[in-house]
C-alpha positions in Angstrom: 83.1 -24.1 -75.1 84.9 -24.5 -71.8 83.3 -26.6 -69.1 83.4 -25.3 -65.6 84.9 -25.5 -63.0 88.3 -25.3 -64.5 91.6 -25.3 -62.5 94.1 -22.8 -63.9 96.9 -23.2 -61.4 97.8 -24.7 -58.0 100.6 -25.5 -55.6 101.5 -28.9 -54.3 99.8 -32.2 -54.1 96.5 -32.6 -52.2 96.5 -34.7 -49.0 95.5 -38.3 -49.4 92.0 -39.3 -48.2 91.8 -40.0 -44.5 95.3 -38.7 -43.6 94.0 -36.4 -40.9 93.5 -33.1 -42.6 96.2 -30.4 -42.7 97.9 -31.5 -39.5 97.8 -35.2 -40.5 99.3 -34.3 -43.9 102.1 -32.5 -42.2 102.8 -35.5 -40.0 102.6 -37.8 -43.1 105.2 -35.7 -44.9 107.5 -35.7 -41.9 107.2 -39.4 -41.4 108.0 -40.1 -45.1 111.0 -37.8 -44.9 112.4 -39.8 -42.0 113.2 -43.4 -42.8 114.0 -44.1 -39.1 110.5 -43.0 -38.0 108.6 -45.9 -36.4 105.7 -45.4 -38.8 107.7 -44.8 -42.0 107.1 -48.3 -43.4 103.4 -48.3 -42.4 102.9 -45.0 -44.3 104.6 -46.4 -47.4 102.3 -49.4 -47.3 99.2 -47.3 -46.6 100.0 -45.1 -49.7 100.8 -48.2 -51.8 104.3 -47.1 -52.7 107.8 -48.7 -52.2 109.8 -45.6 -51.4 109.1 -42.1 -50.1 110.6 -40.7 -53.3 107.4 -41.9 -55.1 105.3 -39.4 -53.1 106.2 -36.0 -54.4 104.3 -33.5 -52.2 105.3 -30.6 -54.4 103.9 -32.1 -57.6 100.9 -30.4 -59.2 99.3 -30.9 -62.6 96.4 -28.7 -63.5 95.5 -31.0 -66.4 95.1 -33.9 -63.9 92.9 -31.8 -61.7 90.8 -30.8 -64.7 90.4 -34.5 -65.7 89.1 -35.2 -62.2 86.8 -32.2 -62.5 85.5 -33.5 -65.8 86.7 -30.5 -67.9 89.4 -32.3 -69.8 90.9 -28.8 -70.5 94.6 -28.4 -70.9 96.0 -25.2 -69.3 99.4 -25.5 -71.1 
């Protein structure tokens, strides 16, 4: 009764839309990690967050991905 596609596992958060692909995502992560970076506050505002700690680049939840895919399948 499983619906496909189904995500079983993954690693890290996906890049936000329009961040500039893999290289832009790397730049975004570096900018968030450096509160003295000239674009730090702009990136927080763009992401709609108050602090860089709210953006966990290492977070991954297969259940969330499956909800997006429409499968509503828990992998736990």
